[in-house]
Structures are given as structure tokens and as C-alpha cells.
DSSP file (Angstrom, degrees, kcal/mol; ACC not computed):
  #  RESIDUE AA STRUCTURE BP1 BP2  ACC     N-H-->O    O-->H-N    N-H-->O    O-->H-N    TCO  KAPPA ALPHA  PHI   PSI    X-CA   Y-CA   Z-CA
    1    1 A K    >         0   0    0      0, 0.0     3,-1.0     0, 0.0     4,-0.3   0.000 360.0 360.0 360.0 157.4   24.9   48.2   15.6
    2    2 A G  T >>  -     0   0    0      1,-0.2     4,-2.5     2,-0.2     3,-0.6  -0.306 360.0 -10.1  65.5-142.9   28.1   46.2   15.4
    3    3 A S  H 3> S+     0   0    0      1,-0.2     4,-2.5     2,-0.2    -1,-0.2   0.801 128.9  67.2 -62.0 -29.9   31.4   47.9   15.7
    4    4 A F  H <4 S+     0   0    0     -3,-1.0     4,-0.3     1,-0.2    -1,-0.2   0.926 114.2  27.5 -60.1 -44.4   29.7   51.4   15.5
    5    5 A K  H <4 S+     0   0    0     -3,-0.6     3,-0.4    -4,-0.3     4,-0.3   0.849 121.6  53.4 -83.6 -35.6   28.0   50.9   18.9
    6    6 A H  H  < S+     0   0    0     -4,-2.5     3,-0.3     1,-0.2    -2,-0.2   0.877 116.6  34.6 -70.4 -37.8   30.5   48.5   20.4
    7    7 A Y  S >X S+     0   0    0     -4,-2.5     4,-1.9    -5,-0.2     3,-1.7   0.363  83.9 102.1-101.7   5.8   33.7   50.6   19.9
    8    8 A V  T 34 S+     0   0    0     -3,-0.4     8,-0.4    -4,-0.3    -1,-0.2   0.833  82.3  54.0 -59.5 -31.3   32.3   54.1   20.3
    9    9 A K  T 34 S+     0   0    0     -3,-0.3    -1,-0.3    -4,-0.3    -2,-0.1   0.640 114.7  40.7 -77.7 -12.6   33.8   54.3   23.8
   10   10 A H  T <4 S+     0   0    0     -3,-1.7     2,-0.4     4,-0.1    -2,-0.2   0.664  91.2  93.9-105.8 -21.7   37.3   53.4   22.5
   11   11 A D     <  -     0   0    0     -4,-1.9     5,-0.2     3,-0.3    77,-0.1  -0.610  56.0-160.1 -82.1 125.8   37.5   55.4   19.3
   12   12 A L  S    S+     0   0    0     -2,-0.4     3,-0.2     3,-0.1    -1,-0.1   0.721  90.1  35.2 -75.5 -21.9   39.1   58.8   19.8
   13   13 A V  S    S+     0   0    0      1,-0.3     2,-1.4     2,-0.0     5,-0.1   0.896 122.0  38.8 -99.3 -58.1   37.7   60.3   16.6
   14   14 A V  S    S+     0   0    0     -7,-0.1    -3,-0.3     4,-0.1    -1,-0.3  -0.718  94.3 156.6 -92.7  85.2   34.2   58.7   16.2
   15   15 A N     >  -     0   0    0     -2,-1.4     4,-2.1    -3,-0.2     3,-0.3  -0.234  60.0 -76.1-106.7-171.0   33.5   59.0   19.9
   16   16 A Q  H  > S+     0   0    0     -8,-0.4     4,-2.7     1,-0.2     5,-0.2   0.840 126.7  57.4 -57.9 -36.5   30.5   59.1   22.3
   17   17 A S  H  >>S+     0   0    0      2,-0.2     4,-2.9     1,-0.2     5,-0.9   0.917 107.2  47.1 -62.9 -43.7   29.9   62.8   21.4
   18   18 A V  I  >>S+     0   0    0     -3,-0.3     5,-1.8     1,-0.2     4,-0.7   0.918 113.8  49.2 -61.8 -42.6   29.6   61.9   17.7
   19   19 A F  I  <5S+     0   0    0     -4,-2.1    -2,-0.2     3,-0.2    -1,-0.2   0.897 117.9  38.9 -64.4 -41.1   27.2   59.1   18.6
   20   20 A E  I  <5S+     0   0    0     -4,-2.7    -2,-0.2    -5,-0.2    -1,-0.2   0.860 134.6  15.7 -80.4 -36.5   25.1   61.2   20.9
   21   21 A K  I  X5S+     0   0    0     -4,-2.9     4,-1.4    -5,-0.2    -3,-0.2   0.805 123.4  50.1-108.3 -40.2   25.0   64.5   18.9
   22   22 A G  I  X<S+     0   0    0     -5,-0.9     4,-2.8    -4,-0.7     5,-0.2   0.916 107.6  50.7 -71.2 -44.5   26.1   63.8   15.4
   23   23 A I  H  ><S+     0   0    0     -5,-1.8     4,-2.1     1,-0.2    -1,-0.2   0.928 110.5  48.4 -64.9 -45.8   24.0   60.8   14.5
   24   24 A P  H  > S+     0   0    0      0, 0.0     4,-0.7     0, 0.0    -1,-0.2   0.892 113.0  50.2 -60.5 -35.8   20.7   62.5   15.6
   25   25 A Y  H >< S+     0   0    0     -4,-1.4     3,-1.4     1,-0.2     4,-0.4   0.951 109.6  49.2 -65.2 -48.2   21.7   65.6   13.6
   26   26 A I  H >< S+     0   0    0     -4,-2.8     3,-1.9     1,-0.3     4,-0.3   0.870 103.1  62.7 -58.8 -36.3   22.4   63.6   10.5
   27   27 A A  H >< S+     0   0    0     -4,-2.1     3,-0.6     1,-0.3    -1,-0.3   0.758  98.7  55.7 -61.7 -24.3   19.1   61.8   10.9
   28   28 A T  T << S+     0   0    0     -3,-1.4    -1,-0.3    -4,-0.7    -2,-0.2   0.555  95.7  69.0 -82.7  -6.9   17.3   65.1   10.4
   29   29 A Q  T <  S-     0   0    0     -3,-1.9     2,-0.3    -4,-0.4    -1,-0.2   0.474 114.2 -32.5 -94.1  -2.7   19.1   65.7    7.0
   30   30 A G  S <  S-     0   0    0     -3,-0.6    -1,-0.2    -4,-0.3     2,-0.1  -0.955  76.4 -60.6 167.9 177.2   17.4   63.0    5.0
   31   31 A S     >  -     0   0    0     -2,-0.3     4,-1.7     1,-0.1     5,-0.2  -0.352  44.8-113.3 -80.0 162.6   15.8   59.5    5.0
   32   32 A E  H  > S+     0   0    0      1,-0.2     4,-2.2     2,-0.2     5,-0.2   0.861 119.1  56.4 -62.3 -35.5   17.6   56.3    6.0
   33   33 A E  H  > S+     0   0    0      1,-0.2     4,-2.1     2,-0.2    -1,-0.2   0.895 103.4  54.5 -63.0 -39.5   17.2   55.2    2.4
   34   34 A F  H  > S+     0   0    0      1,-0.2     4,-2.2     2,-0.2    -2,-0.2   0.931 110.4  45.2 -59.1 -46.8   19.0   58.3    1.2
   35   35 A F  H  X S+     0   0    0     -4,-1.7     4,-1.3     1,-0.2    -1,-0.2   0.865 111.7  50.8 -70.2 -35.0   22.0   57.7    3.4
   36   36 A S  H  < S+     0   0    0     -4,-2.2     6,-0.3     1,-0.2    -1,-0.2   0.859 112.4  47.8 -70.7 -31.7   22.3   54.0    2.6
   37   37 A V  H  < S+     0   0    0     -4,-2.1    -2,-0.2     1,-0.2    -1,-0.2   0.879 113.1  48.3 -71.8 -37.5   22.2   54.9   -1.2
   38   38 A E  H  < S+     0   0    0     -4,-2.2    -2,-0.2    -5,-0.2    -1,-0.2   0.678  87.1 105.5 -78.0 -17.8   24.8   57.6   -0.7
   39   39 A S  S >< S-     0   0    0     -4,-1.3     3,-1.4    -5,-0.1     4,-0.3  -0.385  76.3-130.2 -63.0 136.9   27.2   55.4    1.3
   40   40 A P  G >  S+     0   0    0      0, 0.0     3,-1.0     0, 0.0    -1,-0.1   0.789 105.4  69.4 -57.0 -26.6   30.3   54.2   -0.7
   41   41 A V  G 3  S+     0   0    0      1,-0.2     4,-0.1    30,-0.0    -4,-0.1   0.842 104.9  39.1 -60.4 -33.2   29.5   50.7    0.5
   42   42 A Y  G <  S+     0   0    0     -3,-1.4    -1,-0.2    -6,-0.3     2,-0.1   0.306  94.6 105.8-104.1   8.2   26.3   50.6   -1.6
   43   43 A R  S <  S-     0   0    0     -3,-1.0     2,-0.3    -4,-0.3    -5,-0.1  -0.348  86.5 -80.2 -82.5 167.4   27.7   52.4   -4.7
   44   44 A N        -     0   0    0      1,-0.1    -1,-0.1    -2,-0.1    -2,-0.1  -0.542  42.1-174.1 -67.9 125.6   28.5   50.8   -8.0
   45   45 A M    >   +     0   0    0     -2,-0.3     3,-1.6    26,-0.1    -1,-0.1   0.516  39.5 122.9-101.0  -8.4   32.0   49.2   -7.7
   46   46 A K  T 3  S+     0   0    0      1,-0.3    30,-0.1    31,-0.0    -2,-0.0  -0.293  80.4   7.9 -62.4 138.1   32.5   48.1  -11.3
   47   47 A E  T 3  S+     0   0    0     28,-0.4    -1,-0.3     1,-0.2    29,-0.1   0.645  87.9 149.7  66.8  19.2   35.6   49.5  -13.0
   48   48 A L    <   -     0   0    0     -3,-1.6    30,-0.2    27,-0.1    -1,-0.2  -0.505  50.2-112.4 -72.0 150.4   37.0   51.1   -9.8
   49   49 A P        -     0   0    0      0, 0.0    -1,-0.1     0, 0.0    28,-0.0  -0.293  55.4 -64.7 -71.0 169.7   40.8   51.3   -9.6
   50   50 A P        -     0   0    0      0, 0.0     2,-0.3     0, 0.0    29,-0.2  -0.250  57.8-141.6 -55.7 144.9   42.6   49.1   -7.0
   51   51 A L  E     -a   79   0A   0     27,-2.6    29,-2.8    -3,-0.1     2,-0.5  -0.851  13.6-160.1-112.2 146.5   41.7   50.1   -3.4
   52   52 A C  E     -a   80   0A   0     -2,-0.3     2,-0.6    27,-0.2    29,-0.2  -0.969  14.9-173.5-122.4 112.1   43.9   50.2   -0.3
   53   53 A I  E     -a   81   0A   0     27,-3.0    29,-2.8    -2,-0.5     2,-0.5  -0.934   3.9-173.6-111.5 120.2   41.8   50.1    2.8
   54   54 A V  E     +a   82   0A   0     -2,-0.6     2,-0.3    27,-0.2    36,-0.2  -0.966  19.2 159.1-114.9 123.6   43.6   50.6    6.1
   55   55 A V  E     -a   83   0A   0     27,-2.6    29,-2.7    -2,-0.5     2,-0.4  -0.961  38.3-124.5-145.1 154.4   41.4   50.1    9.2
   56   56 A S  E >   -a   84   0A   0     -2,-0.3     3,-1.4    27,-0.2    29,-0.2  -0.856  16.6-140.1 -98.7 138.3   41.6   49.3   12.9
   57   57 A E  T 3  S+     0   0    0     27,-3.2    28,-0.1    -2,-0.4    -1,-0.1   0.583 104.2  54.7 -71.9  -5.8   39.6   46.4   14.2
   58   58 A H  T 3  S+     0   0    0     26,-0.3    -1,-0.3    29,-0.2     2,-0.3   0.112  87.4 101.7-112.5  20.4   38.8   48.5   17.2
   59   59 A E  S X  S-     0   0    0     -3,-1.4     3,-1.4    29,-0.2     4,-0.3  -0.686  79.8-115.0-103.7 161.2   37.3   51.5   15.4
   60   60 A C  T 3  S+     0   0    0      1,-0.3     3,-0.4    -2,-0.3     4,-0.2   0.805 112.2  50.0 -62.5 -32.0   33.7   52.4   15.0
   61   61 A C  T 3> S+     0   0    0      1,-0.2     4,-2.1   -58,-0.1    -1,-0.3   0.221  75.0 109.9 -96.4  16.1   33.6   52.0   11.2
   62   62 A F  H <> S+     0   0    0     -3,-1.4     4,-2.3     1,-0.2     5,-0.2   0.937  78.3  49.2 -56.9 -50.5   35.3   48.6   11.1
   63   63 A D  H  > S+     0   0    0     -3,-0.4     4,-2.3    -4,-0.3    -1,-0.2   0.896 110.9  50.3 -58.3 -41.7   32.2   46.7   10.0
   64   64 A Q  H  > S+     0   0    0     -4,-0.2     4,-2.5     1,-0.2    -1,-0.2   0.875 109.9  50.8 -65.6 -37.0   31.5   49.2    7.2
   65   65 A N  H  X S+     0   0    0     -4,-2.1     4,-2.5     2,-0.2    -2,-0.2   0.886 109.5  49.9 -68.7 -38.1   35.1   48.9    5.9
   66   66 A V  H  X S+     0   0    0     -4,-2.3     4,-2.6     2,-0.2    -2,-0.2   0.926 112.2  48.2 -63.0 -44.3   34.8   45.1    5.9
   67   67 A K  H  X S+     0   0    0     -4,-2.3     4,-2.7    -5,-0.2     5,-0.2   0.913 111.1  50.6 -62.7 -43.0   31.6   45.4    3.9
   68   68 A L  H  X S+     0   0    0     -4,-2.5     4,-2.4     2,-0.2    -2,-0.2   0.928 111.5  48.5 -59.7 -46.0   33.2   47.9    1.5
   69   69 A C  H  X S+     0   0    0     -4,-2.5     4,-2.5     1,-0.2    -2,-0.2   0.938 113.1  46.7 -59.3 -49.2   36.1   45.5    1.0
   70   70 A N  H  X S+     0   0    0     -4,-2.6     4,-2.3     1,-0.2    -2,-0.2   0.903 112.5  49.0 -63.7 -42.5   33.9   42.5    0.3
   71   71 A R  H  X S+     0   0    0     -4,-2.7     4,-1.3     2,-0.2    -1,-0.2   0.901 111.8  49.4 -65.2 -39.8   31.6   44.4   -2.1
   72   72 A A  H  <>S+     0   0    0     -4,-2.4     5,-2.5    -5,-0.2     3,-0.4   0.929 111.3  48.9 -64.8 -44.0   34.6   45.7   -4.0
   73   73 A R  H ><5S+     0   0    0     -4,-2.5     3,-1.9     1,-0.2    -2,-0.2   0.881 106.4  56.5 -63.4 -37.1   36.1   42.2   -4.3
   74   74 A E  H 3<5S+     0   0    0     -4,-2.3    -1,-0.2     1,-0.3    -2,-0.2   0.824 105.5  52.5 -61.0 -30.4   32.7   40.8   -5.4
   75   75 A A  T 3<5S-     0   0    0     -4,-1.3   -28,-0.4    -3,-0.4    -1,-0.3   0.257 124.5-108.1 -88.3  11.9   32.9   43.4   -8.3
   76   76 A R  T < 5 +     0   0    0     -3,-1.9     2,-0.4     1,-0.3    -3,-0.2   0.777  69.2 148.9  66.5  29.5   36.4   42.1   -9.1
   77   77 A V      < -     0   0    0     -5,-2.5     2,-0.3    -6,-0.1    -1,-0.3  -0.803  52.3-118.5 -90.0 133.0   38.2   45.2   -7.8
   78   78 A H        -     0   0    0     -2,-0.4   -27,-2.6   -30,-0.2     2,-0.4  -0.584  37.8-172.5 -71.2 128.7   41.6   44.4   -6.4
   79   79 A V  E     -a   51   0A   0     -2,-0.3     2,-0.6   -29,-0.2   -27,-0.2  -0.986  22.1-159.6-130.3 125.0   41.7   45.4   -2.7
   80   80 A D  E     -a   52   0A   0    -29,-2.8   -27,-3.0    -2,-0.4     2,-0.6  -0.921  20.4-168.7 -94.2 121.7   44.6   45.5   -0.3
   81   81 A F  E     -a   53   0A   0     -2,-0.6     2,-0.5   -29,-0.2   -27,-0.2  -0.938   5.8-174.7-120.7 110.1   42.9   45.3    3.2
   82   82 A A  E     -a   54   0A   0    -29,-2.8   -27,-2.6    -2,-0.6     2,-0.5  -0.909   4.8-164.2-109.9 128.0   45.2   46.1    6.2
   83   83 A V  E     -a   55   0A   0     -2,-0.5     2,-0.2   -29,-0.2   -27,-0.2  -0.949   6.6-175.2-116.1 126.3   43.8   45.6    9.7
   84   84 A W  E     -a   56   0A   0    -29,-2.7   -27,-3.2    -2,-0.5     2,-0.3  -0.714  21.0-120.8-110.6 164.7   45.5   47.1   12.7
   85   85 A K  S    S+     0   0    0     -2,-0.2   -29,-0.0   -29,-0.2    -2,-0.0  -0.820  79.9   4.5-107.2 148.4   44.7   46.7   16.4
   86   86 A F  S    S+     0   0    0     -2,-0.3     2,-0.3     1,-0.2    -1,-0.2   0.772  90.4 128.9  57.4  36.3   43.8   49.4   19.0
   87   87 A M        -     0   0    0     -3,-0.2   -29,-0.2     1,-0.0    -1,-0.2  -0.785  53.4-119.3-114.5 162.8   43.7   52.4   16.6
   88   88 A C    >   -     0   0    0     -2,-0.3     3,-1.4     1,-0.2   -29,-0.2  -0.444  46.1 -69.7 -94.1 171.7   41.1   55.1   16.1
   89   89 A H  T 3  S+     0   0    0      1,-0.3    -1,-0.2    -2,-0.1   -34,-0.1  -0.337 120.4   8.8 -58.7 140.9   39.1   55.9   13.0
   90   90 A V  T >  S+     0   0    0    -36,-0.2     3,-1.7     1,-0.1     4,-0.4   0.750  80.4 156.9  55.4  31.8   41.3   57.6   10.3
   91   91 A F  G X   +     0   0    0     -3,-1.4     3,-1.5     1,-0.3     4,-0.2   0.788  60.8  67.7 -59.0 -29.6   44.5   56.8   12.3
   92   92 A P  G >  S+     0   0    0      0, 0.0     3,-1.4     0, 0.0    -1,-0.3   0.791  89.8  66.6 -61.7 -23.2   46.8   57.0    9.2
   93   93 A V  G X  S+     0   0    0     -3,-1.7     3,-0.6     1,-0.3    -2,-0.2   0.792  94.3  59.8 -63.7 -27.1   46.1   60.7    9.0
   94   94 A F  G X  S+     0   0    0     -3,-1.5     3,-1.7    -4,-0.4     4,-0.5   0.403  71.6  99.0 -85.2   3.0   47.9   61.2   12.3
   95   95 A T  G X  S+     0   0    0     -3,-1.4     3,-1.0     1,-0.3    -1,-0.2   0.832  77.0  61.0 -61.5 -30.9   51.3   59.8   11.2
   96   96 A G  G <  S+     0   0    0     -3,-0.6    -1,-0.3     1,-0.2    -2,-0.1   0.686 103.5  51.3 -67.5 -17.2   52.6   63.4   10.7
   97   97 A F  G <         0   0    0     -3,-1.7    -1,-0.2     1,-0.2    -2,-0.2   0.499 360.0 360.0 -97.6  -5.9   52.0   64.0   14.4
   98   98 A L    <         0   0    0     -3,-1.0    -1,-0.2    -4,-0.5    -2,-0.1   0.459 360.0 360.0 -87.0 360.0   53.9   61.0   15.7
């Protein structure tokens, strides 16, 4: 749902193959409740150090990053949130290749 389904055809890293093969595999590894509890989005944010979240508005995990940012800010964690356009998931990792 959301950016995960909408941008899967545009994201070079979290692409259609991940959506078709990876997600069904992950679903066999535990319950949906387990994964939602283990997600950083739903963890305790109190007393975290400042966060710097860099995300593309056209990547599959955009919605999750927005939620992470908002939850951290609700817990009074300082968050720098930078949004780029037309980049793939984890695009800052590729700076060494440019």
C-alpha cells in the first residue's frame, strides 16, 4: 500500500522482483504482528540521539520514512529530514560510484 506499491516500478533497489519474490518469502518467516513490532517505526523512540533521514519521495519506503520521522519527533527526538526527487531506495550509498 502507499509508496511501497506505487513506486515499485520506479525504484532500482526495491524493485518488482523484491515485491514479487521477497515479500512472500518474508511472510513465511513470522507473523505480521512480529514484523510490525520489529520495524524501527514502531520501536521506542525515547532518548534516541538526533536522526538524519535522507529519502527520495519516489522510493518504495518513502511512507515508512515519513512515519519514522513523525514518530521520532513526537518522542521529542531532533530529526533532520531531507527529501530528494527521483532517487532509489538507499541512494546515498551510491555516492562513491558517481
